C-alpha positions in Angstrom: 73.1 83.5 111.3 73.3 87.6 110.5 75.5 89.1 112.3 75.8 93.1 112.8 79.7 94.4 112.5 80.5 97.5 114.2 84.3 99.0 113.4 85.0 101.9 115.1 89.2 101.8 115.7 90.3 104.7 114.2 88.9 107.5 111.5 86.5 105.0 109.6 82.6 104.6 111.1 81.3 101.7 109.7 78.9 98.9 109.8 77.9 96.0 108.0 75.8 93.0 108.1 77.2 89.3 107.2 75.1 86.0 107.2 76.4 83.1 107.5 80.1 84.5 108.0 80.8 85.0 104.7 77.8 86.7 102.6 78.0 90.6 103.0 74.4 91.9 103.0 75.5 95.5 103.6 78.9 97.4 104.2 78.6 101.3 105.0 81.7 103.3 105.5 81.6 106.4 106.4 85.1 108.2 106.2 87.0 110.7 108.4 89.2 111.8 106.1 87.9 115.3 105.5 87.7 116.3 109.1 91.8 115.2 109.4 93.2 116.3 106.1 94.3 119.8 107.4 96.2 117.9 109.8 97.4 115.4 107.2 97.1 112.9 110.0 94.0 111.6 112.1 93.0 113.9 115.3 92.1 110.8 118.1 89.7 113.6 119.7 87.8 114.9 116.4 87.8 111.0 115.5 85.9 110.2 118.6 83.8 113.1 118.1 82.7 112.1 114.5 81.8 108.3 115.5 79.6 109.9 118.6 77.6 111.6 115.7 77.9 108.9 113.0 77.5 105.8 114.6 73.3 105.3 115.1 73.1 106.2 111.2 75.6 104.0 110.0 74.1 101.2 111.7 70.2 102.2 110.6 71.7 102.4 106.7 73.5 99.1 107.0 70.3 97.7 108.3 68.2 99.8 105.5 70.6 98.6 102.9 70.7 94.8 104.1 66.8 94.9 103.9 66.6 93.9 107.7 64.6 94.9 110.7 66.5 95.3 114.0 64.4 92.3 115.4 66.2 90.4 112.8 69.8 90.6 113.8 70.9 87.6 115.9 74.1 88.7 116.3 76.0 91.9 117.0 79.8 92.1 117.1 82.5 95.4 117.7 86.2 95.7 117.2 87.5 96.0 121.2 91.2 96.2 120.0 94.0 97.9 119.1 92.8 101.4 117.9 92.3 104.6 119.3 90.5 104.0 122.5 88.3 107.2 122.3 87.7 105.8 118.9 86.9 102.2 120.1 84.8 103.1 122.9 82.1 104.5 121.2 81.1 101.6 118.9 81.7 98.9 121.7 79.1 100.9 123.8 76.8 101.0 121.0 76.9 97.5 119.9 76.8 96.3 123.5 74.0 98.6 124.4 72.4 97.1 120.7 72.6 93.0 121.8 71.1 94.2 125.2 67.9 95.8 123.9 67.5 93.2 121.6 68.5 90.1 124.2 71.1 88.7 121.7 74.8 87.5 121.9 77.7 89.9 121.5 81.2 89.7 120.8 84.1 92.0 120.7 86.9 90.7 118.2 90.3 91.7 117.4 90.7 94.5 115.0 93.8 92.9 113.3 92.6 89.2 113.3 89.5 90.8 111.8 91.5 92.5 108.8 93.1 88.9 108.3 89.5 87.2 107.6 88.7 90.0 104.8 89.7 87.5 102.6 87.1 84.7 103.6 84.0 87.1 102.5 82.0 86.9 99.7 79.8 90.0 98.9 76.7 88.9 97.9 75.0 91.9 97.0 76.3 94.6 98.3 78.2 95.5 95.0 81.7 94.9 96.4 84.1 92.0 94.9 85.2 89.6 96.4 86.4 85.5 96.2 84.0 82.9 95.1 83.0 80.4 97.6 85.4 77.2 96.3 88.3 79.8 95.6 88.8 80.8 99.7 92.2 80.5 101.1 93.0 77.6 103.2 94.0 77.3 106.3 97.3 77.6 107.2 98.1 79.9 105.4 101.1 83.0 105.7 99.1 86.3 107.2 100.6 89.7 105.6 99.0 92.0 108.2 99.6 95.6 106.9 98.4 98.9 108.0 99.1 102.5 109.4 99.9 101.1 112.9 100.8 97.4 112.2 103.0 95.0 110.4 102.6 91.5 110.9 104.0 88.3 109.0 102.2 85.3 110.9 101.3 82.2 110.2 97.2 81.5 111.0 96.2 78.3 111.6 92.6 79.2 111.8 90.8 82.2 112.2 91.6 82.8 115.9 95.2 81.1 115.7 97.5 83.3 114.5 101.5 83.0 115.5 104.0 85.6 114.4 106.4 85.4 112.9 107.9 88.6 112.4 107.1 92.4 112.7 108.0 96.1 112.9 111.2 96.8 114.8 110.1 100.1 115.0 107.7 101.6 112.7 104.6 100.3 110.7 104.9 100.3 107.0 101.9 102.8 106.8 103.0 105.0 109.0 106.1 105.5 107.0 103.9 106.7 103.7 102.1 108.5 105.7 105.6 110.6 107.5 106.8 110.9 104.2 103.5 111.9 102.4 103.5 114.7 105.2 107.1 116.2 104.5 107.1 116.5 101.2 103.2 117.7 100.9 102.1 114.7 98.9 98.6 115.0 100.3 96.5 112.9 102.5 95.9 110.0 103.1 99.8 109.2 102.7 99.6 105.6 101.0 96.7 106.3 99.0 98.3 109.4 97.5 102.1 107.9 96.9 100.6 104.5 95.2 99.0 107.2 92.9 102.1 109.0 92.1 104.0 106.5 91.5 102.4 105.5 88.9 104.2 108.3 86.7 107.7 107.9 88.6 110.6 106.6 88.1 111.3 103.9 90.7 115.2 103.9 90.0 115.3 107.7 90.5 116.8 106.8 94.1 118.5 103.7 95.6 117.5 103.4 99.1 119.0 101.0 101.0 117.1 97.9 102.6 117.8 97.6 106.3 120.3 95.0 107.7 118.3 92.5 109.6 120.3 89.3 109.3 121.9 89.2 112.7 120.0 88.4 115.6 117.4 86.2 114.4 115.2 88.9 112.7 114.9 87.0 109.2 111.0 87.5 109.1 111.0 91.0 111.3 110.9 94.6 109.3 112.0 97.6 110.1 111.0 101.2 108.5 112.7 104.1 110.6 115.6 103.8 108.6 114.1 104.2 104.6 111.8 107.1 106.4 115.0 109.0 107.4 116.6 108.3 104.6 113.6 109.5 102.0 113.4 112.6 104.8 116.6 113.7 105.7 118.8 112.2 103.4 117.3 111.8 100.0 120.2 113.5 97.9 122.8 110.6 99.1 120.4 108.0 97.6 120.1 109.6 94.1 120.8 108.1 91.1 121.0 110.7 88.5 119.8 114.3 88.4 116.6 115.7 89.4 113.5 116.4 86.8 112.1 118.7 89.2 108.3 119.6 90.0 106.0 116.5 89.9 108.2 114.5 88.2 110.7 115.2 91.4 107.6 114.1 93.6 106.6 111.1 91.3 110.2 109.9 91.5 110.4 110.0 95.4 107.2 108.3 95.5 107.9 105.5 93.4 111.7 105.2 95.0 110.6 105.0 98.5 107.5 102.8 97.3 109.6 100.5 95.9 111.9 99.7 98.6 109.2 100.1 101.5 107.3 96.7 99.5 110.7 95.4 99.4 111.5 95.7 102.9 107.7 93.6 103.2 108.3 91.2 100.3 112.0 90.1 101.5 110.5 88.9 105.6 107.4 87.6 103.7 109.7 85.7 101.3 112.1 84.4 104.5 108.8 83.3 106.0 107.8 81.0 103.3 110.9 79.4 103.1 111.3 78.6 106.9 107.4 77.7 106.7 107.0 76.0 103.6 103.7 77.1 103.5 102.8 78.5 99.7 99.2 80.6 100.3 99.9 83.9 101.7 96.8 86.0 103.0 97.0 89.8 103.3 94.8 92.5 105.1 95.0 96.2 106.4 95.1 99.1 104.5 98.3 98.9 102.5 97.8 95.5 101.3 95.6 97.6 98.9 98.7 99.1 97.1 99.4 98.2 93.6 103.1 97.9 93.8 102.7 95.1 96.8 99.6 93.5 94.8 101.7 93.5 91.3 104.9 91.9 93.2 103.1 89.2 95.1 101.2 88.3 92.2 104.2 87.4 90.2 105.5 85.0 92.4 103.8 81.6 90.7 105.3 79.6 93.4 102.8 81.2 96.0 99.0 81.4 96.1 98.1 85.2 97.0 94.8 86.3 98.4 94.2 90.2 99.1 90.8 91.6 99.9 89.2 93.8 97.0 90.1 97.2 98.0 87.2 98.3 99.9 87.8 95.6 102.4 91.4 96.5 102.3 90.5 99.8 104.8 88.5 99.5 108.1 85.1 98.1 107.5 82.3 96.3 109.9 82.0 93.8 107.0 85.5 91.8 108.3 84.2 92.4 112.2 81.0 90.8 111.3 82.3 88.0 109.4 84.7 87.1 111.8 82.5 87.9 114.8 80.2 85.1 113.2 82.9 82.5 113.6 83.0 83.1 117.2 79.2 83.6 117.9 79.1 80.1 115.9 81.3 78.6 118.0 79.2 79.5 121.4 81.7 82.5 122.3 80.3 85.3 123.7 81.9 88.4 125.0 80.6 89.7 128.5 78.8 93.4 128.4 81.7 94.5 131.0 84.1 94.0 128.3 86.2 97.2 127.4 88.6 98.4 124.9 92.1 98.2 124.4 94.4 100.3 122.9 97.1 97.5 121.9 97.3 94.0 121.3 100.3 92.4 123.4 99.6 89.0 121.6 100.9 90.8 118.2 104.7 90.4 118.9 107.0 88.0 117.6 107.3 84.9 120.1 
């Protein structure tokens, strides 16, 4: 089955064609970063307007790269939640119209479940790198969903069967990266800039504290408001050596912040592994591209860790098409009356 996937949950206008739920035939992402950089964050109204301007040409390019005519698409999937409401509505409306015009099945999918599915994808002739078919993660596994809006540790029993074990009590990890980068003028987007700066920094120049979450059943939960406050408002309290000044000082702040931010994630994840006995970890979301996170998880010989290639960590249509195919194969179809939702109540710890 060849499925067209459309992703417009935030500021990336993306479309992809995936065959049989795993093989990427095309994957087109039109980034809006230049339009939001001046504001050092995503402006929702700008995002939805750009989606409206770009969605047709992005879908057309995805079809062209796949070498397919619209009549050869057998199903359409689109992200319907969570995300920016205006942005979601653009992609969702286009997908519903495409499916209605062609008389083919349509499925609305959860953007976060799609991120967790990204590691199941092969890359075929798309030019992206991915796992070989025999090397896909097998269910059940621990999921680490990390992005600007979500920080979730979960147990995945199937592509649509997720139990939340831990989540952030305040800010998401990606939001913390963005806010620190914005405060110090590192650049935009914050996650990629801090990761790059940290390569030349001293991660021990500042010793930021980990949040105290050992009480009240929070073994797998996360918290980033304290770290964000420490880096932005209390920097000097945590300095371990004199400032090197200039770009070196920026690199040291970035490296020390990144080290602690990743340590918070891994503490919750390793507690989840100990509690569940699961030894396979699958990461997804924009922060899954972070080099420090990848390196530290790769060093855990007792865990088998899967990361999507960097181009599939951020928002993309391939993950939407891939998981959409699984729903459609099962016979699930969404009514054309389905609408977008900014939030997902399911991603709370039970």
